[in-house]
TINU-872894 format. One line per 5 residues: number of its first residue (from 1); for each residue x, y, z of N, C-alpha, C. Coordinates in nm, 3 decimals, padded with zeros to 5 digits. Example, Ala and Ser with C-alpha at 12.3 -4.5 7.8 and 13.67 -1.06 7.14 Angstrom:
2
1 = 01.319:-00.569:00.780:01.230:-00.450:00.780:01.320:-00.330:00.780  01.285:-00.225:00.708:01.367:-00.106:00.714:01.290:00.003:00.787
//
This chain:
306
1 = 17.851:04.825:-03.451:17.977:04.866:-03.513:17.967:04.842:-03.664  18.014:04.935:-03.743:17.999:04.928:-03.888:18.077:04.812:-03.945  18.016:04.736:-04.033:18.080:04.621:-04.094:18.148:04.660:-04.224  18.258:04.595:-04.254:18.333:04.624:-04.376:18.253:04.591:-04.501  18.184:04.476:-04.500:18.119:04.432:-04.622:18.008:04.524:-04.671
6 = 17.914:04.569:-04.585:17.814:04.662:-04.637:17.875:04.790:-04.691  17.981:04.838:-04.627:18.044:04.961:-04.674:18.101:04.943:-04.813  18.153:04.823:-04.841:18.226:04.802:-04.964:18.147:04.719:-05.065  18.022:04.693:-05.038:17.946:04.604:-05.124:17.925:04.662:-05.264  17.936:04.795:-05.277:17.918:04.856:-05.408:18.047:04.864:-05.486
11 = 18.157:04.821:-05.423:18.287:04.829:-05.490:18.288:04.737:-05.611  18.314:04.793:-05.725:18.320:04.713:-05.846:18.439:04.759:-05.930  18.513:04.662:-05.981:18.623:04.688:-06.071:18.623:04.573:-06.169  18.599:04.600:-06.297:18.575:04.493:-06.392:18.690:04.394:-06.396  18.812:04.444:-06.397:18.926:04.354:-06.402:18.933:04.272:-06.274
16 = 18.906:04.336:-06.159:18.911:04.267:-06.031:18.806:04.158:-06.025  18.684:04.189:-06.070:18.578:04.088:-06.069:18.620:03.969:-06.155  18.681:03.998:-06.269:18.725:03.891:-06.358:18.825:03.801:-06.289  18.923:03.861:-06.220:19.029:03.779:-06.163:18.985:03.709:-06.035  18.900:03.772:-05.954:18.855:03.706:-05.831:18.770:03.585:-05.863
21 = 18.692:03.593:-05.969:18.604:03.483:-06.007:18.681:03.365:-06.065  18.803:03.390:-06.108:18.881:03.287:-06.175:18.923:03.178:-06.077  18.899:03.053:-06.112:18.943:02.942:-06.029:19.015:02.842:-06.118  19.146:02.843:-06.116:19.225:02.760:-06.205:19.240:02.619:-06.151  19.234:02.523:-06.239:19.255:02.384:-06.199:19.398:02.339:-06.232
26 = 19.478:02.430:-06.290:19.614:02.394:-06.327:19.703:02.389:-06.203  19.822:02.332:-06.221:19.918:02.320:-06.112:19.993:02.452:-06.099  19.927:02.552:-06.047:19.986:02.685:-06.036:20.084:02.690:-05.921  20.168:02.790:-05.923:20.264:02.813:-05.814:20.214:02.932:-05.732  20.281:03.046:-05.740:20.238:03.160:-05.660:20.117:03.231:-05.720
31 = 20.108:03.232:-05.852:20.007:03.313:-05.919:19.887:03.231:-05.964  19.773:03.292:-05.952:19.648:03.240:-06.007:19.597:03.346:-06.103  19.655:03.346:-06.223:19.635:03.457:-06.316:19.540:03.419:-06.430  19.438:03.498:-06.446:19.345:03.484:-06.557:19.393:03.574:-06.670  19.423:03.515:-06.784:19.472:03.590:-06.901:19.359:03.598:-07.003
36 = 19.331:03.720:-07.048:19.228:03.743:-07.149:19.287:03.827:-07.261  19.269:03.782:-07.383:19.322:03.854:-07.498:19.208:03.895:-07.590  19.205:04.024:-07.623:19.109:04.077:-07.719:19.186:04.121:-07.842  19.160:04.056:-07.955:19.230:04.088:-08.079:19.131:04.124:-08.190  19.016:04.181:-08.152:18.913:04.212:-08.250:18.959:04.312:-08.356
41 = 19.055:04.397:-08.320:19.101:04.499:-08.415:19.200:04.445:-08.517  19.250:04.326:-08.494:19.352:04.269:-08.582:19.286:04.197:-08.699  19.325:04.233:-08.820:19.272:04.172:-08.941:19.359:04.052:-08.980  19.312:03.934:-08.947:19.384:03.813:-08.985:19.286:03.696:-08.990  19.312:03.601:-09.078:19.226:03.483:-09.088:19.266:03.377:-08.986
46 = 19.385:03.390:-08.929:19.433:03.293:-08.831:19.400:03.339:-08.690  19.275:03.313:-08.648:19.232:03.356:-08.515:19.281:03.260:-08.405  19.321:03.140:-08.444:19.362:03.041:-08.345:19.486:03.084:-08.268  19.567:03.168:-08.332:19.691:03.208:-08.265:19.664:03.282:-08.135  19.552:03.352:-08.126:19.524:03.431:-08.006:19.483:03.342:-07.888
51 = 19.410:03.236:-07.915:19.378:03.140:-07.808:19.504:03.066:-07.765  19.588:03.034:-07.863:19.714:02.968:-07.831:19.802:03.060:-07.746  19.806:03.187:-07.782:19.882:03.286:-07.708:19.829:03.301:-07.565  19.698:03.305:-07.553:19.633:03.318:-07.422:19.672:03.202:-07.331  19.666:03.080:-07.385:19.702:02.963:-07.306:19.850:02.965:-07.268
56 = 19.935:03.002:-07.363:20.079:03.001:-07.337:20.117:03.101:-07.230  20.058:03.220:-07.235:20.089:03.323:-07.135:20.040:03.280:-06.997  19.918:03.225:-06.992:19.865:03.179:-06.863:19.952:03.069:-06.804  19.995:02.974:-06.888:20.081:02.867:-06.839:20.215:02.921:-06.790  20.269:03.017:-06.862:20.398:03.076:-06.823:20.387:03.142:-06.685
61 = 20.281:03.218:-06.663:20.265:03.289:-06.537:20.228:03.195:-06.423  20.143:03.099:-06.449:20.086:03.018:-06.342:20.164:02.893:-06.306  20.251:02.846:-06.393:20.323:02.722:-06.365:20.469:02.745:-06.332  20.518:02.866:-06.352:20.657:02.895:-06.318:20.668:02.924:-06.168  20.778:02.881:-06.107:20.805:02.909:-05.967:20.879:03.042:-05.957
66 = 20.813:03.144:-05.900:20.868:03.278:-05.896:20.939:03.310:-05.764  20.913:03.232:-05.661:20.974:03.255:-05.531:21.026:03.121:-05.478  21.091:03.125:-05.363:21.135:03.002:-05.297:21.036:02.959:-05.190  20.929:03.033:-05.173:20.829:03.003:-05.070:20.732:02.895:-05.118  20.674:02.825:-05.022:20.573:02.723:-05.053:20.435:02.785:-05.041
71 = 20.353:02.764:-05.142:20.217:02.816:-05.144:20.118:02.701:-05.144  20.015:02.714:-05.064:19.901:02.624:-05.073:19.808:02.677:-05.181  19.720:02.591:-05.229:19.633:02.630:-05.339:19.554:02.757:-05.308  19.499:02.767:-05.185:19.416:02.882:-05.151:19.500:03.009:-05.125  19.632:02.995:-05.119:19.718:03.110:-05.092:19.768:03.179:-05.219
76 = 19.741:03.119:-05.332:19.788:03.179:-05.457:19.730:03.319:-05.476  19.804:03.402:-05.544:19.766:03.542:-05.562:19.672:03.554:-05.680  19.551:03.599:-05.655:19.456:03.623:-05.763:19.500:03.744:-05.843  19.514:03.725:-05.972:19.557:03.837:-06.057:19.502:03.818:-06.198  19.511:03.922:-06.277:19.458:03.916:-06.412:19.540:03.999:-06.509
81 = 19.551:03.950:-06.630:19.617:04.023:-06.739:19.519:04.030:-06.855  19.480:04.153:-06.888:19.391:04.174:-07.003:19.474:04.241:-07.112  19.487:04.174:-07.224:19.570:04.222:-07.334:19.481:04.261:-07.451  19.487:04.387:-07.489:19.409:04.437:-07.601:19.504:04.462:-07.719  19.504:04.369:-07.813:19.596:04.377:-07.926:19.536:04.466:-08.033
86 = 19.606:04.575:-08.063:19.554:04.672:-08.160:19.607:04.654:-08.300  19.730:04.605:-08.312:19.793:04.594:-08.444:19.878:04.469:-08.454  19.887:04.419:-08.577:19.982:04.314:-08.610:20.056:04.363:-08.734  20.163:04.444:-08.715:20.233:04.504:-08.829:20.286:04.402:-08.928  20.322:04.285:-08.879:20.369:04.177:-08.965:20.341:04.046:-08.894
91 = 20.353:03.936:-08.964:20.325:03.805:-08.905:20.415:03.783:-08.783  20.350:03.755:-08.671:20.425:03.727:-08.549:20.462:03.849:-08.467  20.431:03.968:-08.515:20.462:04.091:-08.442:20.332:04.158:-08.399  20.327:04.200:-08.273:20.203:04.253:-08.217:20.228:04.379:-08.136  20.132:04.469:-08.143:20.132:04.591:-08.062:20.002:04.592:-07.982
96 = 20.013:04.616:-07.852:19.896:04.604:-07.765:19.906:04.698:-07.647  19.797:04.705:-07.573:19.796:04.768:-07.441:19.756:04.659:-07.342  19.802:04.673:-07.219:19.775:04.570:-07.119:19.721:04.633:-06.992  19.630:04.563:-06.928:19.581:04.601:-06.795:19.618:04.487:-06.701  19.692:04.523:-06.595:19.740:04.424:-06.500:19.674:04.452:-06.365
101 = 19.612:04.350:-06.307:19.541:04.369:-06.181:19.572:04.254:-06.086  19.568:04.284:-05.957:19.581:04.178:-05.857:19.498:04.215:-05.735  19.471:04.115:-05.652:19.388:04.136:-05.534:19.433:04.042:-05.424  19.391:04.074:-05.304:19.417:03.984:-05.192:19.298:03.985:-05.097  19.275:03.873:-05.025:19.160:03.866:-04.935:19.182:03.949:-04.810
106 = 19.073:03.997:-04.752:19.075:04.068:-04.625:19.036:03.969:-04.516  19.110:03.969:-04.407:19.086:03.874:-04.299:18.943:03.885:-04.247  18.888:03.769:-04.211:18.756:03.761:-04.149:18.644:03.816:-04.237  18.661:03.805:-04.368:18.555:03.848:-04.460:18.573:03.772:-04.590  18.475:03.783:-04.680:18.490:03.725:-04.813:18.519:03.833:-04.915
111 = 18.567:03.946:-04.867:18.599:04.060:-04.953:18.742:04.051:-05.005  18.759:04.078:-05.133:18.891:04.085:-05.195:18.920:04.231:-05.229  19.032:04.281:-05.183:19.069:04.420:-05.211:19.171:04.426:-05.323  19.153:04.520:-05.412:19.247:04.537:-05.523:19.381:04.588:-05.471  19.489:04.525:-05.513:19.623:04.569:-05.479:19.691:04.643:-05.594
116 = 19.654:04.606:-05.715:19.720:04.663:-05.833:19.619:04.676:-05.945  19.623:04.788:-06.014:19.541:04.810:-06.133:19.620:04.904:-06.222  19.702:04.847:-06.309:19.801:04.925:-06.383:19.781:04.907:-06.533  19.782:05.019:-06.605:19.768:05.016:-06.751:19.905:05.036:-06.815  19.941:04.942:-06.901:20.067:04.950:-06.976:20.031:04.964:-07.123
121 = 20.060:05.080:-07.179:20.021:05.109:-07.317:20.133:05.083:-07.417  20.245:05.028:-07.368:20.361:05.005:-07.455:20.398:04.858:-07.456  20.306:04.779:-07.503:20.322:04.633:-07.501:20.347:04.586:-07.645  20.473:04.566:-07.679:20.511:04.522:-07.813:20.589:04.391:-07.801  20.554:04.293:-07.884:20.619:04.164:-07.869:20.605:04.079:-07.996
126 = 20.680:03.970:-07.999:20.672:03.871:-08.105:20.616:03.741:-08.047  20.530:03.677:-08.125:20.478:03.549:-08.082:20.435:03.469:-08.205  20.474:03.339:-08.205:20.434:03.247:-08.310:20.362:03.128:-08.246  20.266:03.074:-08.315:20.185:02.967:-08.257:20.272:02.852:-08.207  20.240:02.804:-08.087:20.312:02.694:-08.020:20.455:02.732:-07.981
131 = 20.483:02.860:-07.980:20.617:02.906:-07.941:20.640:02.881:-07.792  20.750:02.817:-07.753:20.781:02.802:-07.611:20.822:02.938:-07.553  20.772:02.968:-07.433:20.805:03.095:-07.369:20.917:03.071:-07.269  21.031:03.130:-07.295:21.149:03.110:-07.213:21.190:03.239:-07.145  21.237:03.225:-07.022:21.281:03.343:-06.946:21.398:03.305:-06.857
136 = 21.490:03.401:-06.845:21.605:03.385:-06.757:21.621:03.513:-06.678  21.630:03.501:-06.545:21.642:03.621:-06.461:21.766:03.703:-06.491  21.866:03.640:-06.547:21.995:03.708:-06.566:22.017:03.761:-06.706  21.927:03.727:-06.799:21.946:03.769:-06.938:21.813:03.807:-07.002  21.822:03.898:-07.098:21.706:03.935:-07.178:21.698:03.839:-07.296
141 = 21.591:03.759:-07.302:21.574:03.663:-07.410:21.475:03.712:-07.514  21.362:03.766:-07.469:21.266:03.826:-07.562:21.175:03.919:-07.485  21.107:04.005:-07.558:21.030:04.111:-07.493:20.907:04.057:-07.420  20.841:03.958:-07.476:20.717:03.909:-07.415:20.744:03.850:-07.277  20.840:03.759:-07.266:20.863:03.697:-07.136:20.923:03.796:-07.036
146 = 20.998:03.893:-07.084:21.050:03.995:-06.992:20.937:04.078:-06.934  20.840:04.116:-07.017:20.726:04.192:-06.967:20.642:04.108:-06.870  20.620:03.982:-06.904:20.542:03.896:-06.816:20.612:03.875:-06.682  20.742:03.851:-06.685:20.818:03.831:-06.561:20.820:03.959:-06.478  20.835:04.072:-06.544:20.834:04.200:-06.473:20.707:04.214:-06.391
151 = 20.592:04.191:-06.454:20.466:04.209:-06.381:20.440:04.097:-06.281  20.493:03.978:-06.306:20.483:03.873:-06.205:20.553:03.917:-06.077  20.670:03.974:-06.090:20.744:04.020:-05.972:20.677:04.142:-05.908  20.620:04.231:-05.989:20.547:04.346:-05.933:20.426:04.297:-05.853  20.351:04.203:-05.908:20.234:04.149:-05.839:20.274:04.083:-05.708
156 = 20.377:04.000:-05.713:20.421:03.929:-05.593:20.476:04.026:-05.489  20.559:04.122:-05.534:20.614:04.220:-05.441:20.507:04.301:-05.372  20.407:04.343:-05.447:20.297:04.421:-05.389:20.219:04.338:-05.288  20.196:04.212:-05.321:20.124:04.124:-05.229:20.203:04.106:-05.099  20.332:04.082:-05.109:20.415:04.066:-04.989:20.420:04.195:-04.907
161 = 20.426:04.308:-04.973:20.425:04.436:-04.902:20.298:04.455:-04.821  20.188:04.395:-04.866:20.060:04.414:-04.797:20.050:04.329:-04.670  20.136:04.230:-04.657:20.132:04.142:-04.539:20.244:04.171:-04.440  20.354:04.229:-04.486:20.462:04.266:-04.395:20.531:04.390:-04.451  20.573:04.479:-04.363:20.630:04.607:-04.407:20.753:04.584:-04.493
166 = 20.748:04.632:-04.616:20.856:04.620:-04.714:20.891:04.474:-04.746  20.795:04.385:-04.723:20.819:04.244:-04.746:20.843:04.208:-04.892  20.803:04.295:-04.984:20.819:04.265:-05.126:20.953:04.305:-05.185  21.044:04.354:-05.104:21.171:04.407:-05.154:21.245:04.310:-05.247  21.262:04.182:-05.212:21.337:04.093:-05.303:21.276:04.082:-05.442
171 = 21.144:04.091:-05.449:21.076:04.073:-05.578:21.078:04.202:-05.659  21.075:04.314:-05.592:21.091:04.441:-05.664:21.234:04.453:-05.718  21.330:04.401:-05.644:21.467:04.401:-05.693:21.480:04.313:-05.818  21.407:04.203:-05.820:21.409:04.118:-05.940:21.341:04.188:-06.057  21.233:04.261:-06.029:21.168:04.339:-06.136:21.264:04.444:-06.191
176 = 21.341:04.506:-06.102:21.440:04.605:-06.146:21.547:04.539:-06.233  21.588:04.419:-06.198:21.685:04.346:-06.280:21.629:04.317:-06.418  21.501:04.281:-06.425:21.438:04.258:-06.555:21.446:04.384:-06.640  21.416:04.499:-06.580:21.422:04.626:-06.653:21.564:04.655:-06.701  21.660:04.639:-06.612:21.799:04.667:-06.649:21.847:04.576:-06.763
181 = 21.805:04.450:-06.759:21.843:04.358:-06.866:21.776:04.391:-06.998  21.654:04.447:-06.991:21.576:04.474:-07.113:21.613:04.607:-07.178  21.669:04.700:-07.103:21.694:04.834:-07.158:21.780:04.836:-07.285  21.885:04.754:-07.295:21.965:04.757:-07.419:21.887:04.716:-07.544  21.771:04.653:-07.525:21.691:04.612:-07.642:21.629:04.731:-07.713
186 = 21.621:04.845:-07.643:21.557:04.966:-07.698:21.410:04.945:-07.735  21.346:04.850:-07.668:21.204:04.829:-07.691:21.122:04.924:-07.604  21.002:04.955:-07.650:20.915:05.049:-07.581:20.882:05.001:-07.439  20.879:05.096:-07.346:20.839:05.067:-07.210:20.950:05.050:-07.110  21.073:05.031:-07.161:21.186:05.007:-07.071:21.276:05.130:-07.054
191 = 21.256:05.232:-07.136:21.350:05.344:-07.141:21.337:05.436:-07.021  21.448:05.500:-06.986:21.454:05.588:-06.870:21.374:05.716:-06.891  21.385:05.777:-07.006:21.329:05.910:-07.028:21.209:05.912:-07.121  21.170:05.801:-07.176:21.065:05.800:-07.278:20.928:05.840:-07.225  20.893:05.796:-07.105:20.759:05.820:-07.052:20.763:05.815:-06.900
196 = 20.674:05.890:-06.836:20.665:05.883:-06.690:20.572:05.772:-06.645  20.510:05.702:-06.741:20.412:05.598:-06.706:20.453:05.459:-06.753  20.580:05.440:-06.785:20.621:05.310:-06.837:20.673:05.218:-06.727  20.720:05.101:-06.768:20.767:05.002:-06.671:20.888:05.050:-06.594  20.979:05.119:-06.664:21.097:05.171:-06.594:21.055:05.265:-06.481
201 = 20.967:05.357:-06.510:20.929:05.454:-06.408:20.849:05.392:-06.295  20.772:05.288:-06.324:20.699:05.220:-06.217:20.796:05.160:-06.116  20.896:05.085:-06.164:20.989:05.022:-06.070:21.084:05.124:-06.010  21.115:05.231:-06.083:21.199:05.336:-06.027:21.128:05.401:-05.908  21.000:05.427:-05.922:20.923:05.485:-05.812:20.917:05.389:-05.694
206 = 20.890:05.263:-05.721:20.876:05.164:-05.614:21.004:05.149:-05.534  21.118:05.155:-05.602:21.247:05.133:-05.535:21.315:05.263:-05.495  21.252:05.376:-05.519:21.310:05.507:-05.484:21.301:05.528:-05.333  21.415:05.544:-05.263:21.410:05.564:-05.117:21.326:05.683:-05.075  21.312:05.784:-05.162:21.232:05.902:-05.130:21.083:05.873:-05.131
211 = 21.045:05.758:-05.186:20.903:05.721:-05.193:20.873:05.600:-05.105  20.962:05.569:-05.012:20.948:05.448:-04.931:20.818:05.446:-04.851  20.767:05.565:-04.815:20.643:05.571:-04.738:20.525:05.513:-04.815  20.530:05.521:-04.948:20.421:05.465:-05.027:20.417:05.314:-05.012  20.534:05.252:-05.007:20.537:05.107:-04.987:20.497:05.070:-04.844
216 = 20.540:05.147:-04.747:20.500:05.122:-04.609:20.349:05.137:-04.594  20.292:05.228:-04.672:20.146:05.246:-04.670:20.073:05.119:-04.712  20.132:05.044:-04.804:20.068:04.921:-04.850:20.042:04.827:-04.732  20.141:04.818:-04.643:20.125:04.735:-04.523:20.024:04.798:-04.427  20.036:04.925:-04.398:19.946:04.990:-04.303:19.801:04.984:-04.350
221 = 19.783:05.015:-04.477:19.648:05.021:-04.534:19.580:04.884:-04.527  19.653:04.779:-04.565:19.590:04.647:-04.576:19.598:04.566:-04.447  19.718:04.551:-04.393:19.734:04.462:-04.277:19.684:04.528:-04.148  19.717:04.658:-04.130:19.680:04.723:-04.005:19.539:04.783:-04.009  19.491:04.818:-04.127:19.359:04.883:-04.136:19.251:04.789:-04.188
226 = 19.257:04.749:-04.314:19.149:04.669:-04.371:19.132:04.535:-04.300  19.243:04.471:-04.264:19.231:04.341:-04.197:19.166:04.353:-04.060  19.162:04.473:-04.005:19.101:04.495:-03.873:18.973:04.576:-03.880  18.926:04.601:-04.002:18.812:04.691:-04.019:18.686:04.639:-03.950  18.664:04.509:-03.957:18.544:04.451:-03.897:18.540:04.478:-03.747
231 = 18.656:04.474:-03.680:18.661:04.492:-03.536:18.656:04.639:-03.497  18.725:04.724:-03.572:18.735:04.865:-03.533:18.742:04.954:-03.656  18.628:04.984:-03.717:18.628:05.063:-03.841:18.682:05.204:-03.823  18.654:05.268:-03.710:18.702:05.405:-03.692:18.854:05.410:-03.681  18.911:05.316:-03.608:19.057:05.310:-03.598:19.119:05.279:-03.734
236 = 19.056:05.191:-03.809:19.106:05.156:-03.942:19.102:05.277:-04.035  18.994:05.355:-04.027:18.986:05.476:-04.108:19.097:05.575:-04.071  19.127:05.585:-03.944:19.234:05.675:-03.900:19.367:05.634:-03.961  19.395:05.504:-03.964:19.519:05.455:-04.024:19.523:05.485:-04.173  19.410:05.464:-04.241:19.405:05.490:-04.384:19.417:05.640:-04.412
241 = 19.357:05.722:-04.327:19.370:05.867:-04.343:19.515:05.910:-04.327  19.586:05.853:-04.231:19.728:05.881:-04.214:19.807:05.838:-04.338  19.767:05.725:-04.396:19.832:05.679:-04.518:19.811:05.779:-04.631  19.692:05.835:-04.641:19.665:05.936:-04.745:19.750:06.061:-04.723  19.772:06.096:-04.599:19.858:06.211:-04.568:20.001:06.183:-04.614
246 = 20.046:06.059:-04.596:20.179:06.022:-04.644:20.188:06.029:-04.796  20.081:05.985:-04.862:20.077:05.993:-05.008:20.087:06.139:-05.052  20.016:06.226:-04.983:20.019:06.369:-05.020:20.158:06.427:-05.006  20.233:06.384:-04.902:20.370:06.433:-04.885:20.459:06.392:-05.002  20.445:06.266:-05.043:20.524:06.219:-05.158:20.481:06.291:-05.285
251 = 20.350:06.306:-05.302:20.296:06.375:-05.421:20.347:06.518:-05.430  20.363:06.585:-05.317:20.409:06.724:-05.319:20.550:06.737:-05.376  20.628:06.629:-05.366:20.764:06.629:-05.420:20.766:06.567:-05.561  20.681:06.467:-05.582:20.676:06.396:-05.711:20.532:06.398:-05.763  20.485:06.512:-05.812:20.344:06.525:-05.852:20.303:06.439:-05.972
256 = 20.401:06.393:-06.051:20.367:06.309:-06.167:20.401:06.162:-06.143  20.425:06.124:-06.019:20.465:05.987:-05.988:20.362:05.885:-06.035  20.406:05.787:-06.113:20.316:05.682:-06.158:20.276:05.591:-06.042  20.359:05.585:-05.940:20.326:05.506:-05.821:20.204:05.567:-05.751  20.202:05.699:-05.739:20.087:05.767:-05.678:19.964:05.752:-05.766
261 = 19.980:05.774:-05.896:19.868:05.761:-05.989:19.810:05.620:-05.984  19.898:05.521:-05.982:19.853:05.381:-05.978:19.777:05.351:-05.849  19.821:05.409:-05.738:19.752:05.388:-05.611:19.607:05.433:-05.620  19.583:05.551:-05.675:19.446:05.602:-05.683:19.365:05.531:-05.791  19.431:05.489:-05.899:19.360:05.409:-05.999:19.309:05.279:-05.938
266 = 19.385:05.227:-05.844:19.349:05.101:-05.779:19.246:05.119:-05.669  19.258:05.228:-05.593:19.185:05.240:-05.467:19.073:05.344:-05.464  19.052:05.420:-05.568:18.958:05.532:-05.562:18.819:05.491:-05.514  18.759:05.392:-05.577:18.623:05.352:-05.540:18.620:05.294:-05.400  18.721:05.218:-05.365:18.727:05.161:-05.231:18.737:05.270:-05.125
271 = 18.817:05.372:-05.151:18.830:05.482:-05.056:18.697:05.554:-05.036  18.622:05.571:-05.142:18.490:05.633:-05.130:18.402:05.551:-05.036  18.400:05.421:-05.053:18.316:05.337:-04.970:18.363:05.331:-04.826  18.492:05.339:-04.805:18.547:05.339:-04.669:18.508:05.467:-04.595  18.520:05.582:-04.660:18.500:05.708:-04.590:18.358:05.762:-04.597
276 = 18.272:05.703:-04.680:18.135:05.753:-04.690:18.059:05.742:-04.559  18.091:05.642:-04.479:18.021:05.622:-04.351:18.104:05.671:-04.232  18.207:05.749:-04.260:18.294:05.799:-04.153:18.230:05.919:-04.083  18.276:05.953:-03.962:18.233:06.078:-03.899:18.264:06.196:-03.990  18.188:06.303:-03.977:18.197:06.416:-04.069:18.338:06.473:-04.081
281 = 18.406:06.490:-03.970:18.541:06.548:-03.975:18.637:06.458:-04.053  18.626:06.327:-04.033:18.712:06.233:-04.104:18.679:06.234:-04.253  18.549:06.239:-04.283:18.507:06.251:-04.423:18.573:06.370:-04.491  18.562:06.485:-04.423:18.613:06.610:-04.480:18.763:06.603:-04.502  18.836:06.550:-04.403:18.982:06.540:-04.417:19.019:06.451:-04.535
286 = 18.954:06.336:-04.545:18.984:06.245:-04.655:18.949:06.308:-04.789  18.833:06.368:-04.797:18.788:06.430:-04.922:18.884:06.539:-04.966  18.925:06.625:-04.875:19.014:06.736:-04.910:19.148:06.686:-04.964  19.201:06.580:-04.905:19.327:06.524:-04.954:19.309:06.465:-05.093  19.203:06.388:-05.110:19.182:06.316:-05.235:19.162:06.409:-05.353
291 = 19.080:06.512:-05.336:19.054:06.601:-05.449:19.173:06.692:-05.476  19.261:06.708:-05.377:19.380:06.792:-05.396:19.485:06.723:-05.483  19.493:06.590:-05.473:19.604:06.522:-05.541:19.561:06.423:-05.649  19.430:06.401:-05.665:19.384:06.309:-05.769:19.273:06.375:-05.849  19.265:06.342:-05.975:19.172:06.410:-06.065:19.030:06.355:-06.061
296 = 19.006:06.250:-05.984:18.875:06.185:-05.986:18.775:06.253:-05.892  18.761:06.384:-05.903:18.674:06.460:-05.814:18.530:06.410:-05.818  18.483:06.374:-05.937:18.344:06.328:-05.949:18.320:06.200:-05.869  18.423:06.119:-05.854:18.410:05.997:-05.772:18.414:06.033:-05.625  18.507:06.119:-05.585:18.525:06.148:-05.443:18.413:06.233:-05.385
301 = 18.338:06.301:-05.471:18.226:06.379:-05.421:18.123:06.292:-05.349  18.122:06.164:-05.382:18.027:06.072:-05.319:18.057:06.056:-05.170  18.180:06.084:-05.128:18.213:06.075:-04.986:18.128:06.173:-04.906  18.117:06.295:-04.956:18.044:06.399:-04.884:17.894:06.392:-04.912  17.856:06.313:-05.012:17.715:06.308:-05.047:17.633:06.218:-04.958
306 = 17.701:06.137:-04.874:17.628:06.044:-04.788:17.620:06.097:-04.646
//
């Protein structure tokens, strides 16, 4: 019977590798987040502020209690935030892009599957060295902590969805509250109509009842399929193929959905490895769906090449 690990041994995602390798010794709560900041483009003599910022963000994410649940050390959610700071228009003001990633282990294996791989290109914030990072669920205090809290809840909600159907609902609702509180600030990334790829549209898609099948897919794909892949790979592929059919139905109504785009940004390489060793008919069905709704044809061609 085909094993999950050989099929997926070629799976590589730079952000995922970074975060899975991370082993924090801090007193973390739910998150085990590796924060990396690249500020090479910023012209300043004070480089220490970026290391200080890196530590402060990591402490904020990893030491804050985001849920009421108890986590053991090995249960923390592996995740990563890569911040590429492009500009510092004035002292203490920064413009950046961010890559947010998370992963979770697959049962009965040492494989970690990517749950989230999202690019946020509208990351604007203020930060001063040794600045305390404060956040309140009920109020907008500053842009940096609101963005960090938003993604903390997205990461946690996605992780919970992968273990129980719609299990992440309370955390997605908190992410929505963060967005609603931040919108009056008129800062980039929170607006309703500004972009189809911003934070508002991500949480709007996630909480949209018309897209509920995408969230249910998170559970089917991970808990019902990948967690059982070692025992029954063909059955697991059938479940994942059904999930892709559900994605196509949503895509046919919402072809520019950032939720759909994010799913394929996260799972494209993994899907290739899953279906490359499938029976020919299953390969063909998966390939036809993937190339119809996602632009990564050069990646998906590898399914039929094996």
